[in-house]
C-alpha positions as CSV (number, residue, x, y, z in Angstrom):
1,I,92.7,96.3,121.5
2,V,89.9,94.1,120.5
3,Y,90.7,90.5,121.4
4,D,90.6,87.8,118.8
5,A,91.3,84.2,119.5
6,N,93.1,84.0,116.1
7,F,96.6,85.3,117.0
8,D,97.3,86.7,113.5
9,R,94.1,88.8,113.6
10,F,94.8,89.8,117.2
11,R,98.3,90.9,116.1
12,K,96.7,93.0,113.3
13,N,94.4,94.6,115.9
14,I,97.5,95.4,118.0
15,K,99.3,97.0,115.1
16,K,96.2,99.0,114.2
17,E,95.8,100.4,117.7
18,S,99.5,101.1,118.0
19,D,99.4,103.1,114.8
20,R,96.3,105.0,116.0
21,V,98.0,105.9,119.4
22,K,101.1,107.1,117.6
23,Q,99.0,109.6,115.7
24,I,97.2,111.2,118.6
25,S,98.0,113.4,121.6
26,G,96.4,113.0,125.0
27,L,94.8,109.9,126.3
28,G,92.9,108.7,123.2
29,V,89.9,107.6,125.2
30,N,87.1,106.2,123.1
31,S,83.8,104.4,123.6
32,D,85.5,101.1,124.4
33,T,87.3,102.6,127.4
34,A,84.1,102.5,129.5
35,R,83.1,99.0,128.6
36,K,82.6,96.7,131.5
37,D,84.0,93.6,129.8
38,T,87.5,94.9,129.5
39,I,90.8,95.1,131.3
40,H,92.9,98.3,131.2
41,Y,96.5,97.4,130.4
42,S,99.3,99.9,130.1
43,S,103.1,99.8,130.1
44,V,106.0,102.0,131.0
45,P,108.8,100.0,129.4
46,W,111.5,102.6,130.0
47,F,111.9,102.0,133.8
48,K,111.3,99.5,136.6
49,I,108.1,100.3,138.6
50,T,107.9,99.7,142.3
51,G,104.3,101.0,142.7
52,L,101.7,102.8,140.7
53,T,98.4,104.6,141.3
54,H,95.9,104.7,138.5
55,A,94.0,107.9,138.0
56,R,90.3,107.5,137.8
57,N,87.1,109.4,137.8
58,Y,85.1,108.5,140.9
59,K,81.9,109.8,139.3
60,Y,82.0,106.7,137.0
61,K,81.6,103.6,139.0
62,D,83.7,100.7,137.6
63,S,85.4,97.6,138.7
64,V,87.6,97.2,135.7
65,P,91.0,95.7,136.6
66,K,94.0,97.9,135.7
67,I,97.4,96.2,135.0
68,T,100.6,98.1,134.2
69,F,103.9,96.5,133.1
70,G,107.3,98.0,133.8
71,K,110.6,97.5,132.1
72,L,111.6,93.9,131.1
73,Q,115.0,93.2,132.8
74,E,117.3,90.2,132.8
75,I,119.0,89.8,136.1
76,N,121.2,86.7,136.9
77,N,119.8,84.9,133.8
78,K,116.2,85.5,135.0
79,R,113.6,87.6,133.2
80,I,111.9,90.1,135.6
81,M,109.2,92.5,134.8
82,N,107.5,94.5,137.6
83,I,103.7,94.6,137.4
84,S,101.2,96.8,139.1
85,I,97.7,95.1,139.5
86,N,94.8,97.1,140.7
87,G,91.6,95.1,141.0
88,H,88.4,95.1,143.0
89,H,88.6,92.5,145.8
90,G,84.9,91.7,145.3
91,L,85.8,90.4,141.8
92,M,89.2,88.9,142.3
93,D,91.3,87.7,145.2
94,G,94.9,86.7,145.8
95,S,94.5,83.3,144.3
96,H,93.4,84.8,141.0
97,V,96.3,87.2,140.9
98,A,98.8,84.4,141.9
99,K,97.5,82.2,139.0
100,Y,97.9,85.2,136.6
101,L,101.4,86.0,137.8
102,D,102.5,82.3,137.6
103,L,101.3,82.1,134.0
104,F,102.9,85.4,133.1
105,Q,106.2,84.3,134.6
106,N,106.0,81.0,132.6
107,L,105.5,83.1,129.5
108,L,108.5,85.3,130.3
109,N,110.6,82.2,130.9
110,A,109.6,80.8,127.5
111,I,110.9,83.8,125.5
112,D,113.9,82.8,123.4
């Protein structure tokens, strides 16, 4: 999904991509998939994940972070969503991941 700082345009981009994906079979890989200024996000909202391995082609050298979200759950009045984060340690370390997860948890807590 092409990022746009204007949330209304970004939401339209999300809808456009969602509609495209619903019409295809397979992975739907396109020229944007190989861009180096991207993050690969995916979700499996049907179940809680406890671990995940991302398939990749080792002929193509990349350091693109891969983040997958599991099912959103509410347990004891707390919102919980398991996340798998796969990133190259040369580009990000534990402090970066911790900041990302803190922000993500704050956003989950803010959902009405």
